[in-house]
DRENDOFI-55089 format. One record per residue: residue number from 1; residue in one letter; x, y, z of N, C-alpha, C, O in turn. Coordinates in steps of 0.02 Angstrom, whole numbers. Example, Ala and Ser with C-alpha at 12.3 -4.5 7.8 and 13.67 -1.06 7.14 Angstrom:
BEGIN
<r nr="1" rest="A" n_X="660" n_Y="-284" n_Z="390" ca_X="615" ca_Y="-225" ca_Z="390" c_X="660" c_Y="-165" c_Z="390" o_X="712" o_Y="-166" o_Z="423"/>
<r nr="2" rest="S" n_X="642" n_Y="-112" n_Z="354" ca_X="684" ca_Y="-53" ca_Z="357" c_X="645" c_Y="2" c_Z="394" o_X="670" o_Y="57" o_Z="402"/>
This chain:
BEGIN
<r nr="1" rest="X" n_X="-449" n_Y="435" n_Z="360" ca_X="-386" ca_Y="401" ca_Z="344" c_X="-362" c_Y="419" c_Z="276" o_X="-302" o_Y="428" o_Z="262"/>
<r nr="2" rest="X" n_X="-421" n_Y="425" n_Z="227" ca_X="-390" ca_Y="446" ca_Z="157" c_X="-355" c_Y="510" c_Z="150" o_X="-314" o_Y="511" o_Z="104"/>
<r nr="3" rest="X" n_X="-362" n_Y="558" n_Z="181" ca_X="-327" ca_Y="614" ca_Z="186" c_X="-256" c_Y="608" c_Z="214" o_X="-212" o_Y="641" o_Z="186"/>
<r nr="4" rest="X" n_X="-238" n_Y="566" n_Z="270" ca_X="-178" ca_Y="548" ca_Z="293" c_X="-141" c_Y="514" c_Z="230" o_X="-87" o_Y="534" o_Z="208"/>
<r nr="5" rest="X" n_X="-173" n_Y="466" n_Z="208" ca_X="-131" ca_Y="424" ca_Z="152" c_X="-120" c_Y="480" c_Z="86" o_X="-67" o_Y="483" o_Z="55"/>
<r nr="6" rest="X" n_X="-168" n_Y="516" n_Z="72" ca_X="-154" ca_Y="568" ca_Z="19" c_X="-101" c_Y="609" c_Z="30" o_X="-60" o_Y="620" o_Z="-15"/>
<r nr="7" rest="X" n_X="-93" n_Y="637" n_Z="93" ca_X="-42" ca_Y="680" ca_Z="118" c_X="24" c_Y="648" c_Z="117" o_X="73" o_Y="683" o_Z="104"/>
<r nr="8" rest="X" n_X="31" n_Y="581" n_Z="131" ca_X="93" ca_Y="545" ca_Z="137" c_X="111" c_Y="536" c_Z="61" o_X="170" o_Y="544" o_Z="44"/>
<r nr="9" rest="X" n_X="71" n_Y="521" n_Z="22" ca_X="79" ca_Y="510" ca_Z="-51" c_X="110" c_Y="573" c_Z="-86" o_X="161" o_Y="571" o_Z="-121"/>
<r nr="10" rest="X" n_X="74" n_Y="630" n_Z="-71" ca_X="105" ca_Y="696" ca_Z="-95" c_X="162" c_Y="705" c_Z="-69" o_X="209" o_Y="707" o_Z="-109"/>
<r nr="11" rest="X" n_X="178" n_Y="711" n_Z="0" ca_X="253" ca_Y="713" ca_Z="20" c_X="298" c_Y="673" c_Z="-11" o_X="352" o_Y="698" o_Z="-28"/>
<r nr="12" rest="X" n_X="284" n_Y="601" n_Z="-23" ca_X="326" ca_Y="562" ca_Z="-64" c_X="348" c_Y="589" c_Z="-138" o_X="405" o_Y="587" o_Z="-162"/>
<r nr="13" rest="X" n_X="296" n_Y="613" n_Z="-165" ca_X="298" ca_Y="642" ca_Z="-235" c_X="338" c_Y="710" c_Z="-227" o_X="378" o_Y="720" o_Z="-273"/>
<r nr="14" rest="X" n_X="333" n_Y="752" n_Z="-184" ca_X="356" ca_Y="818" ca_Z="-173" c_X="436" c_Y="807" c_Z="-158" o_X="481" o_Y="838" o_Z="-187"/>
<r nr="15" rest="X" n_X="443" n_Y="763" n_Z="-111" ca_X="523" ca_Y="754" ca_Z="-94" c_X="564" c_Y="731" c_Z="-160" o_X="624" o_Y="746" o_Z="-166"/>
<r nr="16" rest="X" n_X="530" n_Y="697" n_Z="-207" ca_X="567" ca_Y="675" ca_Z="-266" c_X="550" c_Y="726" c_Z="-322" o_X="561" o_Y="711" o_Z="-381"/>
<r nr="17" rest="X" n_X="525" n_Y="783" n_Z="-306" ca_X="518" ca_Y="834" ca_Z="-369" c_X="477" c_Y="816" c_Z="-413" o_X="487" o_Y="834" o_Z="-471"/>
<r nr="18" rest="X" n_X="421" n_Y="776" n_Z="-399" ca_X="377" ca_Y="747" ca_Z="-456" c_X="304" c_Y="799" c_Z="-451" o_X="274" o_Y="819" o_Z="-400"/>
<r nr="19" rest="X" n_X="290" n_Y="811" n_Z="-516" ca_X="225" ca_Y="844" ca_Z="-525" c_X="169" c_Y="802" c_Z="-521" o_X="171" o_Y="749" o_Z="-552"/>
<r nr="20" rest="X" n_X="111" n_Y="820" n_Z="-484" ca_X="51" ca_Y="783" ca_Z="-478" c_X="-3" c_Y="819" c_Z="-509" o_X="-53" o_Y="830" o_Z="-476"/>
<r nr="21" rest="X" n_X="2" n_Y="835" n_Z="-561" ca_X="-52" ca_Y="891" ca_Z="-585" c_X="-124" c_Y="858" c_Z="-599" o_X="-172" o_Y="897" o_Z="-602"/>
<r nr="22" rest="X" n_X="-133" n_Y="796" n_Z="-606" ca_X="-203" ca_Y="768" ca_Z="-611" c_X="-224" c_Y="740" c_Z="-544" o_X="-270" o_Y="699" o_Z="-543"/>
<r nr="23" rest="X" n_X="-195" n_Y="757" n_Z="-491" ca_X="-217" ca_Y="725" ca_Z="-424" c_X="-216" c_Y="649" c_Z="-419" o_X="-261" o_Y="616" o_Z="-391"/>
<r nr="24" rest="X" n_X="-156" n_Y="621" n_Z="-451" ca_X="-156" ca_Y="551" ca_Z="-441" c_X="-145" c_Y="526" c_Z="-374" o_X="-160" o_Y="468" o_Z="-359"/>
<r nr="25" rest="X" n_X="-122" n_Y="566" n_Z="-335" ca_X="-116" ca_Y="546" ca_Z="-255" c_X="-176" c_Y="537" c_Z="-224" o_X="-185" o_Y="497" o_Z="-178"/>
<r nr="26" rest="X" n_X="-228" n_Y="581" n_Z="-253" ca_X="-298" ca_Y="564" ca_Z="-221" c_X="-334" c_Y="504" c_Z="-244" o_X="-368" o_Y="471" o_Z="-204"/>
<r nr="27" rest="X" n_X="-327" n_Y="488" n_Z="-304" ca_X="-344" ca_Y="425" ca_Z="-338" c_X="-307" c_Y="356" c_Z="-296" o_X="-340" o_Y="308" o_Z="-275"/>
<r nr="28" rest="X" n_X="-239" n_Y="362" n_Z="-289" ca_X="-211" ca_Y="317" ca_Z="-254" c_X="-231" c_Y="306" c_Z="-176" o_X="-236" o_Y="252" o_Z="-146"/>
<r nr="29" rest="X" n_X="-241" n_Y="368" n_Z="-153" ca_X="-268" ca_Y="359" ca_Z="-77" c_X="-334" c_Y="320" c_Z="-61" o_X="-343" o_Y="278" o_Z="-16"/>
<r nr="30" rest="X" n_X="-381" n_Y="345" n_Z="-110" ca_X="-447" ca_Y="307" ca_Z="-112" c_X="-434" c_Y="235" c_Z="-128" o_X="-466" o_Y="193" o_Z="-96"/>
<r nr="31" rest="X" n_X="-396" n_Y="218" n_Z="-167" ca_X="-389" ca_Y="151" ca_Z="-194" c_X="-360" c_Y="113" c_Z="-139" o_X="-384" o_Y="59" o_Z="-123"/>
<r nr="32" rest="X" n_X="-302" n_Y="140" n_Z="-105" ca_X="-267" ca_Y="103" ca_Z="-46" c_X="-320" c_Y="100" c_Z="15" o_X="-324" o_Y="48" o_Z="48"/>
<r nr="33" rest="X" n_X="-353" n_Y="146" n_Z="26" ca_X="-399" ca_Y="135" ca_Z="82" c_X="-460" c_Y="95" c_Z="73" o_X="-490" o_Y="74" o_Z="123"/>
<r nr="34" rest="X" n_X="-481" n_Y="82" n_Z="10" ca_X="-538" ca_Y="41" ca_Z="-3" c_X="-528" c_Y="-28" c_Z="-19" o_X="-571" o_Y="-70" o_Z="-8"/>
<r nr="35" rest="X" n_X="-466" n_Y="-41" n_Z="-47" ca_X="-453" ca_Y="-106" ca_Z="-69" c_X="-382" c_Y="-148" c_Z="-41" o_X="-375" o_Y="-208" o_Z="-51"/>
<r nr="36" rest="X" n_X="-336" n_Y="-110" n_Z="-9" ca_X="-286" ca_Y="-139" ca_Z="3" c_X="-283" c_Y="-201" c_Z="51" o_X="-243" o_Y="-248" o_Z="45"/>
<r nr="37" rest="X" n_X="-326" n_Y="-195" n_Z="95" ca_X="-336" ca_Y="-250" ca_Z="139" c_X="-359" c_Y="-324" c_Z="101" o_X="-345" o_Y="-380" o_Z="121"/>
<r nr="38" rest="X" n_X="-389" n_Y="-310" n_Z="52" ca_X="-420" ca_Y="-370" ca_Z="27" c_X="-387" c_Y="-396" c_Z="-34" o_X="-408" o_Y="-448" o_Z="-59"/>
<r nr="39" rest="X" n_X="-335" n_Y="-363" n_Z="-61" ca_X="-292" ca_Y="-385" ca_Z="-114" c_X="-218" c_Y="-396" c_Z="-88" o_X="-191" o_Y="-363" o_Z="-44"/>
<r nr="40" rest="X" n_X="-189" n_Y="-449" n_Z="-122" ca_X="-112" ca_Y="-464" ca_Z="-127" c_X="-78" c_Y="-417" c_Z="-166" o_X="-103" o_Y="-379" o_Z="-207"/>
<r nr="41" rest="X" n_X="-11" n_Y="-424" n_Z="-146" ca_X="33" ca_Y="-370" ca_Z="-187" c_X="20" c_Y="-364" c_Z="-256" o_X="-4" o_Y="-314" o_Z="-282"/>
<r nr="42" rest="X" n_X="37" n_Y="-417" n_Z="-286" ca_X="20" ca_Y="-420" ca_Z="-363" c_X="-48" c_Y="-387" c_Z="-377" o_X="-51" o_Y="-339" o_Z="-415"/>
<r nr="43" rest="X" n_X="-100" n_Y="-413" n_Z="-348" ca_X="-164" ca_Y="-386" ca_Z="-368" c_X="-170" c_Y="-309" c_Z="-357" o_X="-196" o_Y="-272" o_Z="-399"/>
<r nr="44" rest="X" n_X="-147" n_Y="-288" n_Z="-302" ca_X="-154" ca_Y="-218" ca_Z="-285" c_X="-100" c_Y="-181" c_Z="-342" o_X="-118" o_Y="-127" o_Z="-364"/>
<r nr="45" rest="X" n_X="-46" n_Y="-204" n_Z="-361" ca_X="-4" ca_Y="-170" ca_Z="-404" c_X="-36" c_Y="-164" c_Z="-469" o_X="-20" o_Y="-117" o_Z="-505"/>
<r nr="46" rest="X" n_X="-85" n_Y="-213" n_Z="-489" ca_X="-123" ca_Y="-215" ca_Z="-552" c_X="-168" c_Y="-162" c_Z="-554" o_X="-178" o_Y="-124" o_Z="-601"/>
<r nr="47" rest="X" n_X="-201" n_Y="-160" n_Z="-486" ca_X="-262" ca_Y="-108" ca_Z="-483" c_X="-236" c_Y="-39" c_Z="-483" o_X="-278" o_Y="6" o_Z="-490"/>
<r nr="48" rest="X" n_X="-162" n_Y="-18" n_Z="-474" ca_X="-127" ca_Y="36" ca_Z="-461" c_X="-117" c_Y="53" c_Z="-535" o_X="-120" o_Y="112" o_Z="-551"/>
<r nr="49" rest="X" n_X="-105" n_Y="7" n_Z="-583" ca_X="-88" ca_Y="19" ca_Z="-663" c_X="-157" c_Y="32" c_Z="-698" o_X="-159" o_Y="55" o_Z="-755"/>
<r nr="50" rest="X" n_X="-212" n_Y="17" n_Z="-663" ca_X="-279" ca_Y="24" ca_Z="-708" c_X="-302" c_Y="102" c_Z="-677" o_X="-355" o_Y="125" o_Z="-699"/>
<r nr="51" rest="X" n_X="-271" n_Y="135" n_Z="-637" ca_X="-287" ca_Y="208" ca_Z="-621" c_X="-273" c_Y="250" c_Z="-679" o_X="-214" o_Y="255" o_Z="-697"/>
<r nr="52" rest="X" n_X="-315" n_Y="278" n_Z="-708" ca_X="-299" ca_Y="331" ca_Z="-766" c_X="-260" c_Y="389" c_Z="-742" o_X="-283" o_Y="424" o_Z="-697"/>
<r nr="53" rest="X" n_X="-197" n_Y="404" n_Z="-772" ca_X="-161" ca_Y="463" ca_Z="-749" c_X="-112" c_Y="483" c_Z="-801" o_X="-96" o_Y="444" o_Z="-846"/>
<r nr="54" rest="X" n_X="-86" n_Y="548" n_Z="-795" ca_X="-38" ca_Y="576" ca_Z="-843" c_X="34" c_Y="572" c_Z="-792" o_X="89" o_Y="579" o_Z="-819"/>
<r nr="55" rest="X" n_X="31" n_Y="564" n_Z="-742" ca_X="83" ca_Y="572" ca_Z="-688" c_X="148" c_Y="539" c_Z="-718" o_X="199" o_Y="574" o_Z="-717"/>
<r nr="56" rest="X" n_X="151" n_Y="483" n_Z="-743" ca_X="208" ca_Y="450" ca_Z="-762" c_X="234" c_Y="472" c_Z="-824" o_X="292" o_Y="457" o_Z="-842"/>
<r nr="57" rest="X" n_X="192" n_Y="510" n_Z="-862" ca_X="228" ca_Y="536" ca_Z="-929" c_X="239" c_Y="607" c_Z="-917" o_X="274" o_Y="635" o_Z="-959"/>
<r nr="58" rest="X" n_X="215" n_Y="645" n_Z="-866" ca_X="235" ca_Y="708" ca_Z="-855" c_X="308" c_Y="705" c_Z="-814" o_X="352" o_Y="748" o_Z="-821"/>
<r nr="59" rest="X" n_X="311" n_Y="662" n_Z="-781" ca_X="376" ca_Y="661" ca_Z="-732" c_X="426" c_Y="607" c_Z="-769" o_X="480" o_Y="597" o_Z="-742"/>
<r nr="60" rest="X" n_X="414" n_Y="583" n_Z="-811" ca_X="462" ca_Y="549" ca_Z="-864" c_X="497" c_Y="488" c_Z="-820" o_X="558" o_Y="481" o_Z="-819"/>
<r nr="61" rest="X" n_X="458" n_Y="452" n_Z="-789" ca_X="483" ca_Y="400" ca_Z="-738" c_X="495" c_Y="339" c_Z="-794" o_X="449" o_Y="321" o_Z="-830"/>
<r nr="62" rest="X" n_X="552" n_Y="314" n_Z="-796" ca_X="568" ca_Y="263" ca_Z="-837" c_X="532" c_Y="200" c_Z="-824" o_X="502" o_Y="169" o_Z="-868"/>
<r nr="63" rest="X" n_X="536" n_Y="178" n_Z="-756" ca_X="517" ca_Y="112" ca_Z="-726" c_X="455" c_Y="118" c_Z="-691" o_X="458" o_Y="118" o_Z="-630"/>
<r nr="64" rest="X" n_X="403" n_Y="121" n_Z="-717" ca_X="342" ca_Y="123" ca_Z="-676" c_X="327" c_Y="71" c_Z="-621" o_X="304" o_Y="84" o_Z="-565"/>
<r nr="65" rest="X" n_X="345" n_Y="4" n_Z="-646" ca_X="340" ca_Y="-50" ca_Z="-595" c_X="375" c_Y="-41" c_Z="-531" o_X="351" o_Y="-50" o_Z="-475"/>
<r nr="66" rest="X" n_X="446" n_Y="-18" n_Z="-547" ca_X="487" ca_Y="-9" ca_Z="-494" c_X="465" c_Y="28" c_Z="-442" o_X="468" o_Y="15" o_Z="-382"/>
<r nr="67" rest="X" n_X="432" n_Y="97" n_Z="-481" ca_X="415" ca_Y="149" ca_Z="-433" c_X="347" c_Y="128" c_Z="-392" o_X="340" o_Y="145" o_Z="-333"/>
<r nr="68" rest="X" n_X="298" n_Y="92" n_Z="-426" ca_X="240" ca_Y="68" ca_Z="-396" c_X="262" c_Y="26" c_Z="-335" o_X="238" o_Y="37" o_Z="-280"/>
<r nr="69" rest="X" n_X="309" n_Y="-22" n_Z="-347" ca_X="326" ca_Y="-68" ca_Z="-305" c_X="348" c_Y="-31" c_Z="-231" o_X="330" o_Y="-45" o_Z="-174"/>
<r nr="70" rest="X" n_X="394" n_Y="24" n_Z="-256" ca_X="424" ca_Y="56" ca_Z="-191" c_X="374" c_Y="99" c_Z="-161" o_X="376" o_Y="111" o_Z="-101"/>
<r nr="71" rest="X" n_X="326" n_Y="125" n_Z="-202" ca_X="281" ca_Y="176" ca_Z="-163" c_X="231" c_Y="121" c_Z="-117" o_X="220" o_Y="132" o_Z="-57"/>
<r nr="72" rest="X" n_X="207" n_Y="69" n_Z="-147" ca_X="173" ca_Y="19" ca_Z="-103" c_X="204" c_Y="-5" c_Z="-43" o_X="174" o_Y="-9" o_Z="11"/>
<r nr="73" rest="X" n_X="265" n_Y="-21" n_Z="-52" ca_X="298" ca_Y="-41" ca_Z="12" c_X="302" c_Y="12" c_Z="61" o_X="287" o_Y="-6" o_Z="118"/>
<r nr="74" rest="X" n_X="320" n_Y="75" n_Z="54" ca_X="307" ca_Y="123" ca_Z="93" c_X="244" c_Y="140" c_Z="124" o_X="241" o_Y="162" o_Z="182"/>
<r nr="75" rest="X" n_X="193" n_Y="130" n_Z="86" ca_X="119" ca_Y="138" ca_Z="104" c_X="105" c_Y="85" c_Z="152" o_X="74" o_Y="97" o_Z="204"/>
<r nr="76" rest="X" n_X="129" n_Y="20" n_Z="135" ca_X="107" ca_Y="-25" ca_Z="181" c_X="142" c_Y="-22" c_Z="246" o_X="112" o_Y="-36" o_Z="298"/>
<r nr="77" rest="X" n_X="217" n_Y="-1" n_Z="244" ca_X="249" ca_Y="13" ca_Z="312" c_X="218" c_Y="56" c_Z="361" o_X="215" o_Y="43" o_Z="421"/>
<r nr="78" rest="X" n_X="191" n_Y="119" n_Z="325" ca_X="154" ca_Y="179" ca_Z="359" c_X="85" c_Y="155" c_Z="380" o_X="63" o_Y="168" o_Z="436"/>
<r nr="79" rest="X" n_X="50" n_Y="116" n_Z="332" ca_X="-28" ca_Y="116" ca_Z="354" c_X="-58" c_Y="48" c_Z="350" o_X="-118" o_Y="44" o_Z="363"/>
<r nr="80" rest="X" n_X="-29" n_Y="-1" n_Z="336" ca_X="-63" ca_Y="-75" ca_Z="325" c_X="-73" c_Y="-95" c_Z="395" o_X="-28" o_Y="-96" o_Z="437"/>
<r nr="81" rest="X" n_X="-140" n_Y="-112" n_Z="407" ca_X="-154" ca_Y="-133" ca_Z="470" c_X="-140" c_Y="-207" c_Z="476" o_X="-136" o_Y="-242" o_Z="425"/>
<r nr="82" rest="X" n_X="-132" n_Y="-232" n_Z="537" ca_X="-110" ca_Y="-298" ca_Z="559" c_X="-189" c_Y="-347" c_Z="546" o_X="-247" o_Y="-328" o_Z="555"/>
<r nr="83" rest="X" n_X="-168" n_Y="-404" n_Z="524" ca_X="-228" ca_Y="-446" ca_Z="525" c_X="-238" c_Y="-480" c_Z="592" o_X="-191" o_Y="-508" o_Z="618"/>
<r nr="84" rest="X" n_X="-301" n_Y="-479" n_Z="621" ca_X="-300" ca_Y="-493" ca_Z="683" c_X="-349" c_Y="-564" c_Z="677" o_X="-394" o_Y="-568" o_Z="635"/>
<r nr="85" rest="X" n_X="-334" n_Y="-612" n_Z="718" ca_X="-363" ca_Y="-667" ca_Z="719" c_X="-429" c_Y="-676" c_Z="769" o_X="-434" o_Y="-645" o_Z="822"/>
<r nr="86" rest="X" n_X="-473" n_Y="-717" n_Z="748" ca_X="-538" ca_Y="-708" ca_Z="784" c_X="-531" c_Y="-744" c_Z="861" o_X="-565" o_Y="-732" o_Z="911"/>
<r nr="87" rest="X" n_X="-477" n_Y="-790" n_Z="852" ca_X="-463" ca_Y="-823" ca_Z="918" c_X="-398" c_Y="-812" c_Z="947" o_X="-352" o_Y="-816" o_Z="907"/>
<r nr="88" rest="X" n_X="-382" n_Y="-797" n_Z="1014" ca_X="-319" ca_Y="-788" ca_Z="1024" c_X="-274" c_Y="-856" c_Z="1016" o_X="-296" o_Y="-913" o_Z="1024"/>
<r nr="89" rest="X" n_X="-211" n_Y="-837" n_Z="1000" ca_X="-162" ca_Y="-887" ca_Z="990" c_X="-133" c_Y="-920" c_Z="1052" o_X="-109" o_Y="-887" o_Z="1097"/>
<r nr="90" rest="X" n_X="-135" n_Y="-979" n_Z="1054" ca_X="-108" ca_Y="-1021" ca_Z="1111" c_X="-29" c_Y="-1019" c_Z="1097" o_X="-1" o_Y="-1017" o_Z="1042"/>
<r nr="91" rest="X" n_X="6" n_Y="-1022" n_Z="1167" ca_X="75" ca_Y="-1014" ca_Z="1157" c_X="102" c_Y="-1088" c_Z="1138" o_X="69" o_Y="-1138" o_Z="1151"/>
<r nr="92" rest="X" n_X="163" n_Y="-1089" n_Z="1106" ca_X="196" ca_Y="-1153" ca_Z="1080" c_X="199" c_Y="-1201" c_Z="1137" o_X="176" o_Y="-1257" o_Z="1131"/>
<r nr="93" rest="X" n_X="230" n_Y="-1178" n_Z="1201" ca_X="235" ca_Y="-1211" ca_Z="1250" c_X="172" c_Y="-1261" c_Z="1279" o_X="179" o_Y="-1319" o_Z="1299"/>
<r nr="94" rest="X" n_X="111" n_Y="-1223" n_Z="1274" ca_X="46" ca_Y="-1255" ca_Z="1295" c_X="26" c_Y="-1313" c_Z="1236" o_X="1" o_Y="-1368" o_Z="1251"/>
<r nr="95" rest="X" n_X="37" n_Y="-1297" n_Z="1184" ca_X="32" ca_Y="-1333" ca_Z="1129" c_X="69" c_Y="-1408" c_Z="1129" o_X="46" o_Y="-1462" o_Z="1110"/>
<r nr="96" rest="X" n_X="133" n_Y="-1392" n_Z="1157" ca_X="175" ca_Y="-1445" ca_Z="1171" c_X="156" c_Y="-1493" c_Z="1232" o_X="156" o_Y="-1554" o_Z="1228"/>
<r nr="97" rest="X" n_X="140" n_Y="-1457" n_Z="1285" ca_X="115" ca_Y="-1495" ca_Z="1332" c_X="46" c_Y="-1544" c_Z="1310" o_X="43" o_Y="-1604" o_Z="1322"/>
<r nr="98" rest="X" n_X="11" n_Y="-1517" n_Z="1288" ca_X="-48" ca_Y="-1549" ca_Z="1254" c_X="-41" c_Y="-1606" c_Z="1209" o_X="-81" o_Y="-1653" o_Z="1207"/>
<r nr="99" rest="X" n_X="13" n_Y="-1601" n_Z="1173" ca_X="34" ca_Y="-1652" ca_Z="1127" c_X="63" c_Y="-1709" c_Z="1167" o_X="53" o_Y="-1767" o_Z="1149"/>
<r nr="100" rest="X" n_X="101" n_Y="-1694" n_Z="1223" ca_X="143" ca_Y="-1740" ca_Z="1254" c_X="91" c_Y="-1786" c_Z="1291" o_X="98" o_Y="-1847" o_Z="1293"/>
<r nr="101" rest="X" n_X="31" n_Y="-1747" n_Z="1325" ca_X="-11" ca_Y="-1779" ca_Z="1368" c_X="-54" c_Y="-1827" c_Z="1338" o_X="-94" o_Y="-1859" o_Z="1373"/>
């Protein structure tokens, strides 16, 4: 799974002409695979900021926060797994029938 995420991030960088000389995409892919499910958006964005890289300086990206949010939203759209409930949901009609009875 990490390789698929890494490839997706690299393609995202390449499509924008960004240089990933220190393999920032690898670090992000590992972070996303290991920690995304357990963290909220602000927590994960904070974790992304803690990854040491020269990516942003080399590519002269003015607004790192906006770039990180955009990248995270694209990763979530592609890779984030649905949260499954342990018990199946009951239909609203069944619940109404129980409440009326």
